BAFIKOL-52893 format. One record per atom (N, C-alpha, C): residue in three letters; x, y, z. Coordinates in steps of 0.2 Angstrom, whole numbers, padded with zeros to 4 digits, always signed. Example, Ala and Ser with C-alpha at 12.3 -4.5 7.8 and 13.67 -1.06 7.14 Angstrom:
BEGIN
ALA+0066-0028+0039 ALA+0062-0022+0039 ALA+0066-0016+0039 SER+0064-0011+0035 SER+0068-0005+0036 SER+0064+0000+0039 
% end
This chain:
BEGIN
THR+0746+0297+1099 THR+0741+0298+1104 THR+0736+0302+1101 LYS+0729+0302+1104 LYS+0724+0305+1101 LYS+0724+0312+1104 SER+0725+0317+1100 SER+0724+0324+1102 SER+0721+0329+1097 GLU+0716+0332+1098 GLU+0712+0336+1093 GLU+0716+0342+1091 ILE+0720+0345+1096 ILE+0724+0351+1094 ILE+0729+0349+1090 LEU+0732+0343+1091 LEU+0737+0341+1086 LEU+0735+0339+1079 ASP+0729+0336+1079 ASP+0725+0335+1073 ASP+0724+0342+1069 HIS+0722+0347+1073 HIS+0720+0353+1069 HIS+0727+0357+1067 LEU+0732+0356+1071 LEU+0738+0359+1069 LEU+0741+0356+1063 GLU+0740+0349+1063 GLU+0743+0345+1057 GLU+0739+0347+1051 THR+0733+0348+1051 THR+0728+0350+1046 THR+0730+0356+1043 ALA+0731+0361+1048 ALA+0733+0368+1046 ALA+0739+0368+1042 ALA+0744+0364+1044 ALA+0751+0364+1041 ALA+0750+0361+1034 ARG+0746+0356+1033 ARG+0745+0353+1027 ARG+0741+0357+1022 ASN+0737+0362+1025 ASN+0734+0367+1021 ASN+0737+0373+1019 GLY+0744+0373+1021 GLY+0748+0379+1019 GLY+0749+0384+1024 LYS+0746+0383+1030 LYS+0746+0388+1035 LYS+0753+0388+1038 GLU+0756+0393+1041 GLU+0762+0393+1044 GLU+0761+0390+1051 VAL+0764+0385+1053 VAL+0763+0382+1060 VAL+0769+0381+1063 THR+0770+0384+1069 THR+0776+0383+1073 THR+0774+0380+1080 ALA+0777+0374+1082 ALA+0775+0371+1088 ALA+0781+0370+1093 ILE+0780+0373+1099 ILE+0786+0371+1104 ILE+0783+0366+1108 VAL+0787+0360+1108 VAL+0785+0354+1111 VAL+0790+0352+1116 GLU+0788+0351+1122 GLU+0792+0349+1128 GLU+0792+0341+1128 LEU+0798+0339+1126 LEU+0799+0332+1126 LEU+0800+0328+1132 ARG+0801+0332+1138 ARG+0803+0330+1144 ARG+0796+0330+1149 ALA+0791+0331+1145 ALA+0784+0330+1149 ALA+0784+0324+1153 ARG+0782+0324+1159 ARG+0782+0318+1163 ARG+0776+0313+1160 PHE+0778+0307+1159 PHE+0774+0301+1157 PHE+0772+0302+1149 ASP+0774+0308+1146 ASP+0771+0309+1139 ASP+0777+0310+1134 GLU+0783+0307+1136 GLU+0789+0308+1131 GLU+0787+0305+1125 GLU+0785+0299+1125 GLU+0784+0295+1119 GLU+0779+0298+1114 SER+0773+0300+1117 SER+0768+0303+1113 SER+0770+0310+1111 ASN+0773+0314+1115 ASN+0776+0320+1112 ASN+0781+0320+1106 ILE+0785+0314+1107 ILE+0790+0313+1101 ILE+0786+0311+1094 GLU+0780+0307+1096 GLU+0776+0305+1090 GLU+0773+0311+1087 GLY+0770+0315+1091 GLY+0766+0322+1089 GLY+0771+0326+1085 ALA+0777+0327+1088 ALA+0782+0331+1085 ALA+0784+0329+1078 ARG+0784+0322+1077 ARG+0786+0319+1071 ARG+0780+0320+1066 ARG+0774+0320+1068 ARG+0768+0321+1064 ARG+0768+0328+1061 LEU+0769+0332+1065 LEU+0769+0339+1064 LEU+0774+0341+1059 GLN+0780+0339+1060 GLN+0786+0340+1055 GLN+0784+0337+1048 GLU+0782+0331+1048 GLU+0780+0328+1042 GLU+0774+0332+1038 ALA+0770+0335+1042 ALA+0765+0340+1039 ALA+0768+0346+1036 GLY+0774+0348+1038 GLY+0777+0354+1036 GLY+0777+0360+1041 ALA+0776+0358+1047 ALA+0776+0363+1053 ALA+0783+0363+1055 ILE+0785+0369+1058 ILE+0791+0370+1061 ILE+0791+0368+1069 VAL+0795+0363+1071 VAL+0794+0361+1078 VAL+0801+0363+1081 VAL+0800+0366+1087 VAL+0805+0368+1091 VAL+0805+0365+1098 TYR+0810+0363+1101 TYR+0810+0359+1107 TYR+0812+0363+1113 GLY+0810+0369+1113 GLY+0812+0373+1119 GLY+0819+0376+1120 VAL+0820+0378+1126 VAL+0827+0382+1127 VAL+0831+0377+1131 VAL+0838+0376+1129 VAL+0842+0372+1132 VAL+0843+0374+1140 GLY+0842+0369+1144 GLY+0843+0370+1151 GLY+0837+0372+1155 TYR+0831+0374+1151 TYR+0825+0376+1154 TYR+0819+0372+1151 LYS+0816+0369+1156 LYS+0810+0365+1154 LYS+0804+0370+1152 THR+0801+0369+1146 THR+0796+0374+1144 THR+0789+0371+1147 HIS+0787+0375+1152 HIS+0781+0372+1155 HIS+0775+0377+1154 ALA+0776+0382+1150 ALA+0771+0387+1148 ALA+0766+0384+1144 LYS+0759+0386+1144 LYS+0754+0384+1140 LYS+0751+0390+1136 MET+0753+0390+1130 MET+0751+0396+1126 MET+0749+0394+1119 LEU+0745+0398+1116 LEU+0743+0396+1109 LEU+0741+0404+1106 LEU+0745+0404+1100 LEU+0744+0411+1097 LEU+0742+0410+1089 VAL+0736+0413+1088 VAL+0734+0413+1081 VAL+0734+0419+1078 VAL+0737+0420+1072 VAL+0738+0426+1069 VAL+0734+0426+1062 ARG+0729+0430+1061 ARG+0725+0430+1055 ARG+0725+0437+1052 ARG+0724+0436+1045 ARG+0723+0442+1041 ARG+0715+0443+1041 GLU+0713+0449+1044 GLU+0706+0450+1044 GLU+0704+0457+1041 GLY+0700+0458+1036 GLY+0699+0464+1033 GLY+0705+0468+1030 ASP+0707+0473+1033 ASP+0713+0477+1031 ASP+0719+0475+1035 GLY+0719+0471+1040 GLY+0725+0471+1044 GLY+0726+0464+1047 ILE+0730+0463+1052 ILE+0732+0457+1055 ILE+0729+0457+1062 LYS+0726+0452+1064 LYS+0723+0451+1071 LYS+0726+0445+1074 ARG+0727+0446+1081 ARG+0730+0440+1085 ARG+0725+0438+1090 TYR+0725+0432+1091 TYR+0721+0429+1096 TYR+0725+0424+1100 VAL+0724+0424+1107 VAL+0729+0421+1111 VAL+0725+0416+1116 HIS+0727+0410+1117 HIS+0725+0406+1123 HIS+0730+0405+1128 LEU+0729+0407+1134 LEU+0734+0405+1140 LEU+0731+0401+1145 GLY+0734+0396+1147 GLY+0731+0391+1152 GLY+0735+0390+1158 THR+0732+0387+1163 THR+0736+0384+1169 THR+0738+0377+1168 GLY+0735+0373+1163 GLY+0736+0366+1162 GLY+0738+0364+1155 ASN+0740+0358+1154 ASN+0742+0356+1147 ASN+0737+0356+1142 TYR+0739+0356+1136 TYR+0734+0354+1131 TYR+0734+0346+1130 HIS+0731+0343+1134 HIS+0731+0336+1135 HIS+0724+0333+1135 THR+0722+0329+1130 THR+0715+0327+1130 THR+0713+0323+1136 LYS+0717+0319+1139 LYS+0715+0315+1145 LYS+0714+0320+1151 THR+0720+0324+1152 THR+0720+0327+1159 THR+0714+0333+1159 THR+0712+0335+1153 THR+0707+0340+1153 THR+0701+0338+1156 LYS+0700+0331+1156 LYS+0693+0328+1159 LYS+0695+0326+1167 LEU+0701+0327+1169 LEU+0702+0325+1176 LEU+0705+0330+1180 TYR+0707+0336+1177 TYR+0710+0341+1181 TYR+0706+0347+1181 THR+0706+0351+1186 THR+0703+0358+1186 THR+0708+0363+1184 ASP+0707+0367+1178 ASP+0711+0372+1176 ASP+0708+0378+1173 TYR+0711+0383+1172 TYR+0708+0389+1169 TYR+0712+0390+1162 GLY+0708+0393+1158 GLY+0711+0395+1151 GLY+0708+0402+1149 LEU+0712+0407+1147 LEU+0710+0413+1145 LEU+0710+0414+1138 MET+0705+0415+1134 MET+0705+0416+1127 MET+0704+0424+1126 THR+0708+0427+1122 THR+0708+0434+1122 THR+0711+0437+1115 CYS+0709+0443+1113 CYS+0712+0447+1108 CYS+0714+0453+1110 GLU+0715+0454+1117 GLU+0718+0460+1120 GLU+0725+0461+1118 LYS+0726+0467+1115 LYS+0732+0469+1111 LYS+0738+0468+1115 GLY+0738+0471+1121 GLY+0744+0470+1126 GLY+0746+0463+1127 ILE+0741+0459+1129 ILE+0743+0452+1130 ILE+0745+0448+1124 CYS+0742+0449+1119 CYS+0744+0446+1112 CYS+0751+0448+1110 GLN+0753+0454+1111 GLN+0760+0456+1110 GLN+0765+0453+1114 ASP+0763+0452+1121 ASP+0768+0449+1125 ASP+0768+0442+1123 VAL+0763+0438+1122 VAL+0764+0431+1120 VAL+0768+0430+1113 HIS+0767+0435+1109 HIS+0771+0435+1103 HIS+0778+0435+1104 LYS+0780+0440+1109 LYS+0787+0441+1111 LYS+0790+0434+1114 ILE+0786+0431+1118 ILE+0788+0425+1121 ILE+0789+0420+1116 PHE+0785+0419+1111 PHE+0786+0414+1106 PHE+0793+0416+1102 GLN+0794+0422+1101 GLN+0800+0424+1097 GLN+0806+0422+1101 GLU+0805+0423+1108 GLU+0811+0422+1113 GLU+0812+0414+1113 LEU+0807+0410+1113 LEU+0808+0403+1113 LEU+0810+0400+1106 THR+0808+0403+1101 THR+0811+0400+1094 THR+0817+0403+1092 GLY+0821+0407+1097 GLY+0827+0409+1095 GLY+0828+0415+1091 MET+0822+0419+1090 MET+0822+0424+1086 MET+0822+0431+1090 GLY+0822+0430+1096 GLY+0823+0436+1101 GLY+0826+0435+1107 LYS+0828+0440+1110 LYS+0832+0439+1117 LYS+0826+0439+1122 ALA+0828+0439+1129 ALA+0823+0439+1134 ALA+0818+0445+1133 ALA+0812+0443+1133 ALA+0806+0447+1131 ALA+0805+0452+1136 ARG+0804+0459+1135 ARG+0802+0464+1139 ARG+0794+0464+1138 LEU+0791+0462+1143 LEU+0783+0461+1143 LEU+0780+0467+1146 LYS+0774+0468+1144 LYS+0770+0474+1147 LYS+0765+0471+1152 GLN+0762+0465+1151 GLN+0757+0463+1155 GLN+0758+0456+1158 LEU+0761+0452+1155 LEU+0763+0445+1157 LEU+0769+0445+1161 LYS+0770+0441+1166 LYS+0776+0439+1170 LYS+0778+0432+1167 HIS+0785+0431+1167 HIS+0787+0424+1165 HIS+0793+0423+1168 SER+0794+0416+1170 SER+0800+0413+1172 SER+0804+0411+1166 PRO+0811+0411+1167 PRO+0814+0412+1174 PRO+0816+0420+1175 PHE+0812+0424+1172 PHE+0814+0432+1172 PHE+0811+0436+1177 THR+0804+0437+1176 THR+0801+0442+1180 THR+0796+0440+1185 LEU+0794+0433+1185 LEU+0789+0431+1189 LEU+0790+0431+1196 HIS+0796+0428+1198 HIS+0798+0427+1205 HIS+0799+0434+1208 PRO+0802+0439+1205 PRO+0803+0446+1208 PRO+0796+0449+1209 SER+0792+0448+1204 SER+0785+0451+1204 SER+0781+0448+1210 LEU+0781+0442+1211 LEU+0777+0439+1217 LEU+0780+0442+1223 ILE+0786+0442+1224 ILE+0789+0445+1230 ILE+0787+0453+1231 GLU+0787+0456+1225 GLU+0785+0463+1225 GLU+0777+0464+1227 TRP+0773+0460+1225 TRP+0766+0460+1226 TRP+0765+0458+1234 ILE+0768+0453+1236 ILE+0767+0451+1243 ILE+0770+0457+1248 ASP+0775+0460+1246 ASP+0778+0465+1250 ASP+0774+0472+1250 PHE+0770+0473+1244 PHE+0766+0478+1244 PHE+0760+0477+1249 GLU+0757+0471+1249 GLU+0752+0470+1254 GLU+0755+0471+1261 THR+0761+0469+1262 THR+0764+0470+1269 THR+0765+0478+1271 GLN+0766+0482+1266 GLN+0766+0489+1267 GLN+0760+0492+1268 GLN+0755+0489+1265 GLN+0748+0492+1266 GLN+0746+0490+1273 ALA+0747+0484+1275 ALA+0745+0482+1282 ALA+0748+0486+1287 THR+0755+0488+1286 THR+0759+0491+1291 THR+0756+0498+1291 ALA+0753+0501+1286 ALA+0750+0508+1286 ALA+0743+0508+1288 GLY+0741+0502+1291 GLY+0734+0502+1293 GLY+0728+0501+1288 LYS+0730+0499+1282 LYS+0726+0499+1276 LYS+0724+0491+1275 PRO+0718+0490+1272 PRO+0716+0483+1270 PRO+0721+0480+1266 ALA+0723+0473+1268 ALA+0728+0470+1264 ALA+0726+0462+1264 ARG+0726+0459+1258 ARG+0723+0452+1258 ARG+0727+0449+1252 ILE+0729+0442+1253 ILE+0731+0438+1248 ILE+0728+0431+1249 ILE+0725+0429+1243 ILE+0722+0423+1242 ILE+0726+0419+1236 ALA+0729+0413+1237 ALA+0732+0410+1231 ALA+0731+0402+1231 LYS+0731+0400+1225 LYS+0729+0393+1224 LYS+0734+0390+1219 PHE+0737+0384+1221 PHE+0742+0381+1217 PHE+0744+0374+1220 ASN+0748+0370+1216 ASN+0749+0364+1218 ASN+0754+0363+1224 SER+0759+0367+1224 SER+0765+0366+1229 SER+0768+0373+1231 LEU+0770+0374+1237 LEU+0774+0379+1240 LEU+0780+0377+1243 THR+0786+0378+1240 THR+0792+0376+1243 THR+0797+0382+1243 GLU+0796+0387+1239 GLU+0802+0392+1238 GLU+0803+0397+1244 GLU+0809+0397+1246 GLU+0811+0400+1253 GLU+0809+0407+1253 LYS+0811+0411+1248 LYS+0810+0418+1248 LYS+0803+0420+1249 ILE+0799+0416+1245 ILE+0792+0418+1245 ILE+0789+0416+1252 ILE+0791+0411+1255 ILE+0788+0409+1261 ILE+0790+0414+1266 GLN+0796+0416+1266 GLN+0799+0422+1271 GLN+0795+0428+1270 ALA+0793+0430+1263 ALA+0789+0436+1262 ALA+0782+0435+1265 LEU+0779+0429+1264 LEU+0773+0428+1267 LEU+0773+0428+1275 TYR+0778+0426+1278 TYR+0779+0426+1285 TYR+0779+0434+1287 ARG+0783+0438+1283 ARG+0783+0445+1285 ARG+0776+0448+1284 ALA+0773+0446+1279 ALA+0766+0449+1278 ALA+0761+0447+1283 SER+0761+0441+1286 SER+0757+0439+1291 SER+0759+0443+1297 GLN+0765+0444+1299 GLN+0767+0448+1305 GLN+0765+0455+1305 ALA+0764+0458+1298 ALA+0762+0465+1298 ALA+0754+0465+1298 GLY+0751+0459+1297 GLY+0743+0459+1298 GLY+0740+0457+1292 VAL+0743+0455+1287 VAL+0740+0453+1280 VAL+0736+0447+1282 GLU+0730+0447+1280 GLU+0726+0441+1280 GLU+0728+0436+1274 ILE+0730+0430+1275 ILE+0732+0426+1269 ILE+0729+0419+1269 ASP+0726+0417+1264 ASP+0723+0411+1263 ASP+0727+0407+1257 LEU+0729+0401+1258 LEU+0733+0398+1253 LEU+0729+0391+1252 ILE+0727+0389+1246 ILE+0724+0383+1244 ILE+0730+0379+1240 VAL+0733+0374+1244 VAL+0739+0371+1241 VAL+0737+0363+1241 ARG+0737+0361+1235 ARG+0734+0354+1235 ARG+0740+0349+1237 GLY+0746+0350+1236 GLY+0752+0346+1237 GLY+0756+0348+1243 ILE+0763+0348+1241 ILE+0768+0350+1247 ILE+0767+0357+1249 CYS+0768+0358+1255 CYS+0768+0365+1258 CYS+0773+0366+1263 CYS+0778+0369+1262 CYS+0784+0370+1267 CYS+0783+0376+1272 LEU+0777+0380+1271 LEU+0776+0385+1275 LEU+0772+0382+1281 LYS+0773+0385+1287 LYS+0769+0383+1293 LYS+0764+0388+1295 PRO+0758+0387+1294 PRO+0753+0392+1296 PRO+0751+0392+1303 GLY+0749+0397+1306 GLY+0746+0398+1313 GLY+0751+0397+1318 VAL+0757+0399+1317 VAL+0762+0399+1322 VAL+0763+0406+1325 PRO+0761+0406+1332 PRO+0761+0413+1335 PRO+0768+0417+1334 GLY+0766+0423+1332 GLY+0772+0428+1331 GLY+0776+0427+1324 LEU+0773+0422+1320 LEU+0776+0420+1314 LEU+0771+0421+1308 SER+0766+0416+1309 SER+0761+0415+1304 SER+0754+0415+1306 GLU+0752+0418+1311 GLU+0745+0417+1314 GLU+0740+0420+1309 ASN+0742+0424+1304 ASN+0737+0426+1299 ASN+0737+0422+1293 ILE+0740+0417+1293 ILE+0740+0412+1287 ILE+0736+0406+1288 ARG+0732+0404+1283 ARG+0728+0398+1284 ARG+0730+0394+1277 VAL+0731+0388+1278 VAL+0732+0383+1272 VAL+0727+0378+1272 ARG+0725+0376+1266 ARG+0720+0371+1265 ARG+0721+0367+1259 SER+0720+0361+1259 SER+0721+0357+1253 SER+0714+0353+1251 VAL+0711+0354+1245 VAL+0705+0351+1243 VAL+0706+0345+1239 ILE+0703+0340+1241 ILE+0704+0334+1238 ILE+0697+0331+1235 GLY+0696+0330+1229 GLY+0689+0328+1226 GLY+0690+0324+1220 ARG+0684+0324+1217 ARG+0683+0320+1211 ARG+0689+0322+1205 PHE+0690+0328+1205 PHE+0695+0331+1200 PHE+0701+0333+1203 LEU+0707+0332+1200 LEU+0713+0334+1203 LEU+0714+0342+1202 GLU+0715+0345+1208 GLU+0715+0352+1208 GLU+0722+0355+1205 HIS+0722+0358+1200 HIS+0728+0360+1196 HIS+0728+0367+1194 THR+0723+0371+1196 THR+0723+0378+1194 THR+0728+0382+1198 ARG+0731+0387+1195 ARG+0736+0392+1199 ARG+0733+0399+1198 ILE+0730+0401+1204 ILE+0727+0408+1204 ILE+0731+0412+1210 TYR+0732+0418+1208 TYR+0735+0423+1213 TYR+0731+0429+1213 HIS+0729+0431+1219 HIS+0724+0436+1220 HIS+0727+0441+1226 PHE+0729+0447+1224 PHE+0731+0452+1229 PHE+0726+0458+1229 HIS+0725+0460+1235 HIS+0720+0466+1236 HIS+0723+0472+1233 HIS+0729+0473+1233 HIS+0733+0479+1230 HIS+0729+0486+1230 GLY+0728+0487+1236 GLY+0725+0494+1237 GLY+0718+0495+1234 GLY+0714+0489+1234 GLY+0708+0489+1230 GLY+0708+0488+1223 GLU+0713+0487+1220 GLU+0714+0486+1213 GLU+0712+0478+1211 ASP+0713+0474+1216 ASP+0711+0467+1215 ASP+0715+0464+1209 LEU+0722+0463+1210 LEU+0726+0460+1205 LEU+0724+0453+1205 VAL+0722+0450+1199 VAL+0721+0443+1199 VAL+0725+0440+1193 TYR+0729+0435+1194 TYR+0733+0432+1189 TYR+0732+0425+1189 CYS+0732+0422+1183 CYS+0732+0414+1183 CYS+0739+0413+1180 SER+0741+0406+1181 SER+0748+0405+1179 SER+0749+0397+1178 SER+0754+0396+1175 SER+0757+0389+1174 SER+0761+0387+1179 ALA+0763+0391+1184 ALA+0768+0390+1189 ALA+0766+0389+1196 ASP+0769+0384+1199 ASP+0768+0384+1206 ASP+0773+0388+1210 TRP+0772+0389+1216 TRP+0778+0393+1220 TRP+0783+0389+1222 MET+0787+0386+1217 MET+0793+0381+1219 MET+0799+0384+1215 ASP+0805+0382+1217 ASP+0811+0384+1214 ASP+0811+0382+1207 ARG+0809+0376+1205 ARG+0810+0373+1198 ARG+0805+0377+1194 ASN+0799+0379+1196 ASN+0795+0383+1192 ASN+0797+0390+1191 LEU+0800+0393+1196 LEU+0802+0400+1196 LEU+0809+0402+1193 PHE+0813+0397+1193 PHE+0820+0398+1191 PHE+0823+0393+1186 ASN+0820+0387+1185 ASN+0822+0382+1180 ASN+0817+0380+1174 ARG+0812+0384+1174 ARG+0807+0383+1168 ARG+0805+0389+1165 VAL+0802+0388+1159 VAL+0799+0394+1156 VAL+0791+0393+1158 GLU+0789+0398+1161 GLU+0782+0398+1164 GLU+0779+0405+1162 THR+0772+0405+1161 THR+0769+0411+1160 THR+0764+0413+1166 CYS+0763+0419+1167 CYS+0758+0422+1172 CYS+0754+0427+1169 PHE+0748+0427+1168 PHE+0744+0431+1165 PHE+0738+0435+1169 PRO+0737+0441+1168 PRO+0732+0445+1172 PRO+0725+0443+1169 ILE+0720+0443+1173 ILE+0713+0443+1172 ILE+0711+0450+1172 ASN+0710+0454+1167 ASN+0708+0461+1167 ASN+0701+0462+1167 ASP+0697+0458+1163 ASP+0690+0459+1162 ASP+0687+0459+1169 PRO+0683+0464+1171 PRO+0680+0464+1178 PRO+0675+0458+1179 VAL+0671+0456+1174 VAL+0667+0450+1175 VAL+0671+0444+1176 LEU+0676+0443+1172 LEU+0680+0437+1172 LEU+0683+0437+1179 LYS+0686+0443+1181 LYS+0690+0443+1187 LYS+0685+0441+1193 ALA+0679+0444+1193 ALA+0675+0442+1199 ALA+0673+0435+1199 GLN+0672+0432+1193 GLN+0671+0425+1192 GLN+0677+0420+1195 VAL+0683+0422+1193 VAL+0689+0419+1196 VAL+0689+0419+1203 ILE+0688+0425+1206 ILE+0689+0426+1213 ILE+0683+0422+1217 GLU+0677+0422+1214 GLU+0672+0418+1218 GLU+0672+0411+1217 GLN+0673+0409+1210 GLN+0672+0401+1209 GLN+0679+0398+1210 GLY+0684+0402+1208 GLY+0691+0399+1208 GLY+0694+0399+1216 LEU+0692+0403+1219 LEU+0695+0404+1226 LEU+0690+0404+1232 HIS+0685+0408+1232 HIS+0680+0408+1238 HIS+0677+0402+1239 PHE+0675+0399+1233 PHE+0671+0392+1234 PHE+0676+0387+1237 TYR+0682+0387+1236 TYR+0687+0382+1239 TYR+0688+0384+1247 LEU+0687+0391+1248 LEU+0688+0393+1255 LEU+0682+0391+1259 ARG+0676+0390+1256 ARG+0670+0389+1259 ARG+0669+0381+1260 ASP+0673+0377+1256 ASP+0673+0370+1257 ASP+0673+0367+1264 ASN+0668+0364+1266 ASN+0669+0361+1273 ASN+0668+0354+1273 SER+0669+0350+1268 SER+0668+0343+1267 SER+0674+0339+1264 ARG+0677+0343+1259 ARG+0682+0339+1255 ARG+0689+0343+1257 ALA+0689+0348+1261 ALA+0695+0351+1263 ALA+0699+0349+1269 TRP+0706+0349+1269 TRP+0710+0347+1274 TRP+0714+0353+1276 LEU+0714+0355+1283 LEU+0717+0361+1285 LEU+0724+0359+1288 LEU+0729+0363+1286 LEU+0736+0361+1288 LEU+0737+0365+1295 GLN+0739+0361+1300 GLN+0740+0364+1306 GLN+0748+0366+1307 ALA+0749+0370+1312 ALA+0756+0372+1314 ALA+0761+0366+1315 ASP+0758+0361+1317 ASP+0763+0355+1318 ASP+0764+0351+1312 GLY+0761+0353+1306 GLY+0762+0349+1300 GLY+0757+0344+1299 ASN+0752+0343+1303 ASN+0747+0338+1302 ASN+0741+0341+1299 TYR+0737+0338+1296 TYR+0731+0340+1292 TYR+0724+0338+1296 LEU+0720+0343+1297 LEU+0713+0341+1300 LEU+0708+0341+1295 HIS+0704+0336+1295 HIS+0698+0336+1290 HIS+0693+0341+1292 ALA+0691+0346+1287 ALA+0686+0351+1288 ALA+0679+0347+1288 LEU+0675+0349+1293 LEU+0669+0346+1293 LEU+0663+0351+1295 PRO+0657+0351+1292 PRO+0652+0356+1294 PRO+0651+0356+1301 GLN+0650+0362+1304 GLN+0649+0364+1311 GLN+0641+0362+1312 ASP+0639+0362+1318 ASP+0632+0361+1320 ASP+0628+0365+1317 GLY+0623+0363+1313 GLY+0618+0367+1310 GLY+0621+0370+1303 GLU+0627+0368+1301 GLU+0630+0371+1295 GLU+0629+0366+1289 GLU+0627+0368+1284 GLU+0626+0364+1278 GLU+0633+0362+1275 SER+0633+0356+1272 SER+0639+0354+1268 SER+0640+0358+1262 PHE+0646+0360+1261 PHE+0648+0364+1255 PHE+0654+0360+1252 ILE+0653+0358+1246 ILE+0659+0354+1242 ILE+0660+0358+1236 ALA+0666+0362+1236 ALA+0667+0366+1230 ALA+0666+0363+1223 GLN+0669+0357+1222 GLN+0668+0354+1215 GLN+0661+0353+1214 HIS+0657+0350+1218 HIS+0650+0349+1217 HIS+0647+0355+1215 VAL+0648+0360+1219 VAL+0644+0367+1217 VAL+0647+0369+1211 LEU+0653+0369+1209 LEU+0655+0371+1202 LEU+0652+0367+1197 LEU+0651+0360+1198 LEU+0648+0356+1192 LEU+0641+0359+1191 GLU+0637+0360+1197 GLU+0630+0363+1196 GLU+0630+0369+1193 THR+0635+0374+1195 THR+0635+0381+1193 THR+0636+0381+1185 LEU+0641+0377+1183 LEU+0644+0377+1176 LEU+0640+0372+1172 GLY+0635+0368+1175 GLY+0631+0364+1170 GLY+0634+0357+1168 GLY+0639+0355+1172 GLY+0643+0349+1171 GLY+0639+0343+1174 SER+0642+0337+1173 SER+0638+0331+1176 SER+0643+0327+1180 
% end
């Protein structure tokens, strides 16, 4: 299969660079091409690892270690979507490229964990499944609940493919009852019922359907004014949180954080033409511009903003 990243990894291995690739052979629809890619890398001299027994490796990470000047420097890419040539043109995803030391150290530890050279990594900035991600999500939701109970501002906005995990749904219900304003942008399955009096009247759920498949996972918590913003490879589902290796990484840079909040979340909350609003009875209503209101289509505005076509 055609893959520029695979080509570059193969070239690097043939040029004597140390290359280790963790390849998920059970990737849906791509088993054959992944096996072929793994074979190519092995023939070029790369070390190929097939993940952890019993856990699908769904994390998307890239670590480059270079000798620069007097020392070693790490560069990391973390993404919400696969390193797949075709889907990058069809899916909306976020990727973070950074040399921030804390994040780079965490990614290095996860790679050691996955290649069998380390036990469950103790991370400083990243959260990862099946270890710290689920309890961290519950903790962040509960913190907003405590803030609202104390009469302080509390807000959650999250975007992902599916919401099915029971404990998270229960935590969101508790948050709603405490007065936390919650907006969820869920493209696919959502087992939470929004707008139910006494249960979830402060929760709104919408699904945005457009030219591109919405695939980004973004979690935003007001967190006492700190504005925690994380991107992740994980949906809020049992399989992602308990049965897979997933990464969840913070957006720390203030400029990038503001961009993710505005373009990745607020644009989608403003969409009044391609959004479908989940009702308490499980039906979806098509969002339409109100009288005198201009049409706002999140994907179209993003294309204009980011200079696409």
